N, C-alpha and C positions, 0 to 999 in steps of 0.2 A: 614546209621548213627545208627542205632543202637548196629549193629555189635563194627565201635564208641565209643560209651556211655558204651559196654559192657567192650573198651579196659581199658577206665578209670578205670571204678569202680575197674580194676581186676592195676591201679598203686597204688605203695605206697603214703601213705599220702603224705608228703616230695616232688614228682613227681608231686603232684594236685598243692600244695603252690606254685613253680618250677613257673608252666603256670601260676596263677596266678598272681603270682608276677613278669613275661615279661611283663605284660601293661602298657602300659603310665596309668595317675592317671590322672583328670583333675576332679577338686573341683568346685561346682557348689552351690555358697555362696549367699540366696536368691533367690534360685529356688524356681519356678510359676509358671504359665501358657502360660503366654505370652517367655518372651525372657529366663529362667532360663532354660526352658520346650526343647525348641527350640536347646541353647547352650547343652544342658545334649543327647537329643538326638545324634543332631551330632556327636557327640566329641566318644559317643559309638558307630556313625557305621563307625568312623576313627578307634576304635579298641579300646577302652581306655574304662579302669573304671572308672568309674566317683559315688564319692560324692555325695549325692543331704541333701542339707545340704540348715535345716527354722525353725522356729519356730510349724506349727503341723504338728506332728507325724501320724496321720492317710494322711495327702495329699503325705508326704514322700512316706506312705510302700504302695499306691495306685500307681504311678509313678512306685516305684521299678519295680512293674509287667508292666509296659507300654516302660522302656527301660531296654535294655539289658548291662547284665553286672551294673548296681550303684544300690547302695549299702544308705540308710536311715540313718541318723543324727539329730536327730532333737535339737534343740538348740534355744533358743533366742540370738544376737549374740551382742545383745546390754550387755549381761552379758558377761563380760573380760575373768573371772576367766574361766566363763561353753566351751568358746568360743575354749578358752588355750587348755583348755581339748581333745571336739570334737575335734581341728585340728590333736589333737597328738594321736586320736582315729585313724581319717581315716592313716595315718601313719604308724601306726600299722597293723590294718585290709585290705588295697588296699596298701601301698608302698608309697613310698616320692615321692608330692604332682609334679607333673611338670608341669602342667597346672594351674593358676590360674583362676579364672574367678566368679570376686570381681560386684556379682548382687546385692546387697541389695540398697539398698537407701527408703526415707522416704518421706515425704509432709506435710507443714503446710500452707497452703493458706491465711496467715492475718496481715495487715500492720505488720512493727517494732511494734507502739507504741499499737499491741492487740500482739503479739506475750510475754506468759513466760520466765525465761530463763530457769523453764525444757523442755521447748519442745524447743527449741534450742538450750539445753546438751539432748538432743532426738539428732535433729537431728546431729551434729554432729558426737555419738555414733554409729549410725547403719552407717553415709555416709564416716567416718574418721577415729574413735577410731578402728572397725571390719575391717578397710581393713589393720592398723597400723598396728593388735594386727592379723591376719591372714598371711599380709606380712615378719609380724619373725619365726615366727611361719615351711613356706615353703621354703625362699629365703635363709637359709646356706645346703639344699638338691639339691636342684639348682644350685646355687655356687659348690656345693660337682661333681654332677654329669655333669658339663659342659654345663649347658645352663637349658632353661627357660621363662614361655612366665606369665606373671601377664598382663588380658585385668579387663577394671573396664568400670563399666557403665554411662558414665555420664549422659551431661545435658548442655543445653545451656545457664542451671543458668547459672555454672560456670563461664561461659564468661560476667553477666549485673545479677547485681541485678533490678525484680524493685521491684511497692508498692507492691505487697499483693506475692513477691514468701524472702520477707527478712529468713525466713530460713534457707529456701529452699535451695537460691542460695550464703546463705552464708553457708555453707554444702558446695553442689556440689564448690562449690570454694576453701574448702579447701580441700577438695579432691582431685581437678586437682592437684594442688601446692604438697600437699604430695605424691601424683606420678611422679610428676613431678622431685621432687627429688628424688625417686624409682630408678624413671630411669636413673639419673645424677650418682648417682651411683652405678647403678647393673647393664651397658647396657654393660664396661668394663670389667664387668662378664658372659657373654652372657647370661644375664641375662632380654629376651624383654619387659620393660615394657612399651602397651601404652594406651594414655588414649580415651575412644571414647563414646561422642560429639552428644547424639542422634535428631534429630531438628526436630522430627513432633512428630505425635500422635503412639504412637506400635498397630496397630492389622490389621482388612485386612480391608480394600476400599479405595476408595479415598483416597486421605492426607495424609493413612497414612503408616507404615513400615509396614513387614510383619513382626512377631519375626523367621521367617525363612530364613528370608533375612537375617532380621542383621546380624543371626549366620552365615550365611555365611563369611559376613564379617570381624568376629570376627575370622573363619578358618584361614581364606588368611588371616592377623596380624598375628595369629603363629604364621600363615607357611613362613612367608619373611626369606630374609634372612640377615644376619648380615648388610651388603655391601647399603639397601635398607629397615633400619626402619623404621616404625610410629613414633610419638606422638604422637602428639592432631591429631585423626583420626575424622572428621566432616562427618557424615554421615547422607545424607537429601536425603526426598521426592522430585519428576517433583516440585511436585508444595511444593517446600519450595520455603520464600519472597528471601531466598542470603543474609534476611539484617544485618547479622553476618560475612560476607565473605568478 
């Protein structure tokens, strides 16, 4: 390994850049200690360069020490201009995104007569507008390269509204509809858009879905062949009540 490292030092700079550019690129939008971390670690282990996007720079810098071939891109995804700049920076530094993992989300657990327009707008910015911006930035290169993946972390709230999920359900429902519209447009260009409905609490223990298991399901979606693609991928654990199936 030491000899290999020495040879790398002797390579011209453009050769190193070419070596890095040869890696496929995954962007994890909404990196965190759960699904985001598990996805980033899995895609990294599969040979991808991984862009980590979240608001907190210190969290991302720590993550880059734990996940090989990852890079931190701090950004408030509710700021459309900042998110657009960040997506351009990812493409410039790592290369065009091959897999977009949209894991950003937020929740306001109030009845419809208790939420404010500002709270609903923030839910829409996080779940819908951010997805729109990321997809608009990534998909032209995916189409030009002949394929790619967009996998969105959804929720059962996208299928039903409950009294205390008025803002969350509205945003997740909008997110699913946007993803479906994207799929109808992009599948013919070999860009696989999939919406994963997470139908249980995420964590470690009985009745919860381990984030590593969810990441493996996401990678399965990314590896599906185009004759057997999934769009709405409903993921549950064995104790789920299956009421929405």
